[in-house]
C-alpha positions as CSV (number, residue, x, y, z in Angstrom):
1,X,-0.2,0.1,0.0
2,X,1.4,3.4,-1.1
3,X,1.6,6.4,1.2
4,X,-0.1,9.4,0.1
5,X,2.4,12.5,-0.2
6,X,1.3,15.0,2.4
7,X,0.4,18.5,1.3
8,X,2.4,21.5,2.6
9,X,-0.9,23.0,4.2
10,X,-1.7,19.9,5.8
11,X,1.8,19.6,7.2
12,X,1.9,23.1,8.5
13,X,-1.6,22.2,10.2
14,X,-0.3,19.2,11.9
15,X,2.8,21.3,13.3
16,X,0.6,24.0,14.6
17,X,-1.7,21.4,16.4
18,X,1.3,19.8,17.9
19,X,2.7,23.2,19.0
20,X,-0.7,24.0,20.4
21,X,-0.9,20.7,22.3
22,X,2.7,21.4,23.5
23,X,1.8,24.9,24.9
24,X,-1.5,23.4,26.3
25,X,0.6,20.6,28.2
26,X,3.1,23.4,29.5
27,X,0.4,25.6,30.8
28,X,-1.1,22.5,32.7
29,X,2.2,21.7,34.0
30,X,3.1,25.4,35.2
31,X,-0.6,25.4,36.6
32,X,0.0,22.3,38.7
33,X,3.4,23.5,39.9
34,X,2.0,26.8,40.8
35,X,-0.9,24.9,42.9
36,X,1.5,22.8,44.5
37,X,3.4,25.8,45.8
38,X,0.3,27.5,46.7
39,X,-1.0,24.5,48.7
40,X,2.5,24.2,50.4
41,X,2.4,27.8,51.4
42,X,-1.0,27.3,52.9
43,X,0.3,24.2,54.8
44,X,3.3,25.9,55.9
45,X,1.4,28.9,57.1
46,X,-1.0,26.7,59.1
47,X,1.8,24.9,60.8
48,X,3.6,28.2,61.6
49,X,0.3,29.5,63.0
50,X,-0.6,26.7,65.1
51,X,3.0,26.1,66.2
52,X,3.3,29.7,67.3
53,X,0.0,29.1,68.9
54,X,1.1,26.4,70.8
55,X,4.4,27.8,71.6
56,X,2.6,31.0,72.9
57,X,0.5,28.7,75.1
58,X,3.3,26.8,76.3
59,X,5.3,29.8,77.2
60,X,2.3,31.5,79.0
61,X,2.2,28.0,81.2
62,X,6.0,28.4,81.9
63,X,5.4,32.0,82.9
64,X,2.5,31.0,85.3
65,X,4.8,28.2,87.0
66,X,7.7,30.9,87.4
67,X,5.3,33.3,88.9
68,X,4.1,30.6,91.3
69,X,7.7,29.8,92.0
70,X,8.6,33.4,93.0
71,X,5.5,33.3,95.2
72,X,6.3,30.2,97.2
73,X,10.0,31.4,97.0
74,X,8.8,34.8,98.8
75,X,6.8,33.0,101.6
76,X,9.9,30.9,102.0
77,X,12.2,33.9,102.3
78,X,9.6,35.3,104.7
79,X,9.3,32.3,106.9
80,X,13.0,31.9,107.1
81,X,13.4,35.6,108.2
82,X,10.6,34.9,111.1
83,X,12.3,31.9,112.1
84,X,15.8,33.7,112.4
85,X,13.8,36.4,114.4
86,X,12.3,33.7,116.6
87,X,15.6,32.0,117.3
88,X,17.3,35.4,118.2
89,X,14.4,36.1,120.6
90,X,14.7,32.7,122.0
91,X,18.6,33.0,122.5
92,X,18.2,36.6,124.0
93,X,15.3,35.2,126.5
94,X,17.5,32.2,127.3
95,X,20.4,34.3,128.1
96,X,18.4,36.7,130.3
97,X,17.1,33.5,132.3
98,X,20.3,32.0,132.6
99,X,21.5,34.9,134.8
100,X,18.4,34.9,137.1
101,X,17.5,32.5,140.0
102,X,16.2,29.0,138.8
103,X,12.8,29.5,141.0
104,X,12.5,32.9,139.6
105,X,13.0,32.0,135.8
106,X,10.5,29.2,136.1
107,X,8.0,31.5,137.8
108,X,8.4,34.0,135.0
109,X,7.9,31.5,132.3
110,X,5.0,29.9,133.9
111,X,3.3,33.1,134.2
112,X,3.9,34.1,130.9
113,X,2.6,30.6,129.5
114,X,-0.6,31.1,131.5
115,X,-1.2,34.5,130.0
116,X,-0.5,33.2,126.7
117,X,-0.8,29.6,126.2
118,X,0.1,29.7,122.7
119,X,3.5,30.7,123.7
120,X,4.1,27.0,124.9
121,X,3.6,25.9,121.3
122,X,6.6,28.0,120.3
123,X,9.2,28.3,123.0
124,X,11.3,25.3,123.5
125,X,11.8,25.0,127.2
126,X,14.5,22.8,128.8
127,X,14.6,22.0,132.7
128,X,17.7,20.5,134.0
129,X,17.8,18.1,136.7
130,X,21.1,16.7,138.5
131,X,20.8,13.6,140.7
132,X,24.4,14.5,142.3
133,X,25.0,18.0,143.8
134,X,28.6,17.7,142.7
135,X,27.4,17.6,138.9
136,X,25.7,21.4,138.9
137,X,28.7,23.3,137.3
138,X,28.8,20.5,134.4
139,X,25.0,21.0,134.2
140,X,25.4,25.0,134.1
141,X,27.9,24.3,131.2
142,X,25.8,22.3,129.2
143,X,22.7,24.5,129.9
144,X,24.5,27.5,128.3
145,X,25.4,25.1,125.2
146,X,21.7,24.4,124.8
147,X,21.0,28.3,125.1
148,X,23.6,28.7,122.2
149,X,21.5,26.3,120.3
150,X,18.1,28.1,120.5
151,X,16.7,26.4,123.8
152,X,15.1,28.4,126.8
153,X,17.0,26.9,129.7
154,X,15.5,27.1,133.1
155,X,18.3,26.5,135.4
156,X,19.8,23.6,137.2
157,X,17.5,21.9,140.1
158,X,19.0,19.0,142.2
159,X,16.5,16.5,142.7
160,X,17.6,14.9,146.4
161,X,14.6,12.6,146.1
162,X,16.7,10.7,143.2
163,X,20.3,11.2,144.6
164,X,22.0,7.8,145.0
165,X,25.7,7.8,146.2
166,X,26.0,4.1,145.4
167,X,26.1,2.2,142.0
168,X,22.2,2.5,141.6
169,X,22.2,6.3,140.7
170,X,21.2,7.4,137.3
171,X,23.9,5.8,134.9
172,X,22.9,7.3,131.5
173,X,21.9,11.0,130.9
174,X,18.3,11.1,129.3
175,X,16.2,13.6,127.7
176,X,12.5,13.2,128.8
177,X,9.3,14.5,126.6
178,X,5.9,13.7,127.3
179,X,3.9,13.8,123.9
180,X,4.8,12.1,120.9
181,X,4.3,15.6,119.0
182,X,7.6,16.9,121.1
183,X,9.8,14.1,119.9
184,X,11.5,16.0,117.1
185,X,12.5,18.9,119.6
186,X,13.5,16.0,122.0
187,X,15.8,14.9,119.5
188,X,17.5,18.4,118.8
189,X,18.0,18.5,122.6
190,X,19.7,15.1,122.1
191,X,21.7,16.4,119.3
192,X,22.8,19.5,121.1
193,X,23.9,17.7,124.0
194,X,25.9,15.3,122.1
195,X,27.5,18.1,120.4
196,X,28.6,20.0,123.7
197,X,30.1,16.6,124.5
198,X,27.6,14.7,126.6
199,X,27.3,11.1,125.2
200,X,25.7,8.8,125.5
201,X,22.4,10.3,125.6
202,X,19.2,8.4,125.8
203,X,15.8,9.5,124.7
204,X,13.1,9.0,127.3
205,X,9.1,9.2,126.2
206,X,7.1,9.4,129.3
207,X,3.7,8.7,127.4
208,X,1.4,11.5,129.0
209,X,-0.8,12.2,125.7
210,X,-3.9,12.7,127.5
211,X,-2.4,14.9,130.3
212,X,-3.8,18.5,129.9
213,X,-1.3,20.1,132.2
214,X,1.7,19.2,130.2
215,X,2.6,22.1,127.9
216,X,4.2,21.5,124.2
217,X,7.8,22.0,123.8
218,X,8.5,21.1,127.4
219,X,11.6,18.8,127.9
220,X,14.0,17.5,130.7
221,X,17.6,16.7,130.8
222,X,18.6,14.2,133.7
223,X,22.1,14.1,134.0
224,X,23.7,11.1,135.0
225,X,25.5,10.7,138.3
226,X,29.0,12.0,138.4
227,X,28.5,13.6,134.9
228,X,30.9,16.6,136.4
229,X,33.6,14.2,136.2
230,X,33.7,14.8,132.4
231,X,33.9,18.4,132.5
232,X,37.8,18.7,132.2
233,X,37.7,16.5,129.1
234,X,35.1,18.5,127.1
235,X,35.8,22.0,128.7
236,X,39.6,22.8,128.8
237,X,38.9,26.0,130.3
238,X,37.5,24.5,133.4
239,X,41.2,22.9,134.2
């Protein structure tokens, strides 16, 4: 079968259609590319918007937490200041009481506690008891150490009823407290005594939970018989 020769005009028409198709395809490709770019831009803008919004929310949460931390720190600083002032008053009060007669000191404190019972929950008071009259100087020395640790020390009392010149006397110094709520304070008394050189020291819970006559923060130190023999070893100035 023979091919018919293509007329020049037909050839021109074919070329025109081909070029038209090529231009149309290029336009479609360009529009498709632009549509992809626009879609990507929209997606990117949405990501930036929502990301910025989430970041702003997180930043606000962080700022709120920082504000809460600052408030708590301010409260803590205030409590520290109040505690330091209270300890300073306690030491000053203890220093004054240490220079007056034991009976007068006890009477003054009892009067203050009666007039304002809430003071009993603040002032840690220590009563020193000796069972050997020769231990008074030693007990006074330990009382000063307790005052330096922030306790109100109400002098030294010789308990003649507990005096035992033989081997049956009190052999270990103990810190006595009446109620479980006061145990942390009693442990601090024990710690202060040990730091001053009195060791061993026994913690002695008396279990008077239901006794309404016993005030809070009330402690007794009962020194072991012949405690004063250790004076020179812990206090060179006494030699």
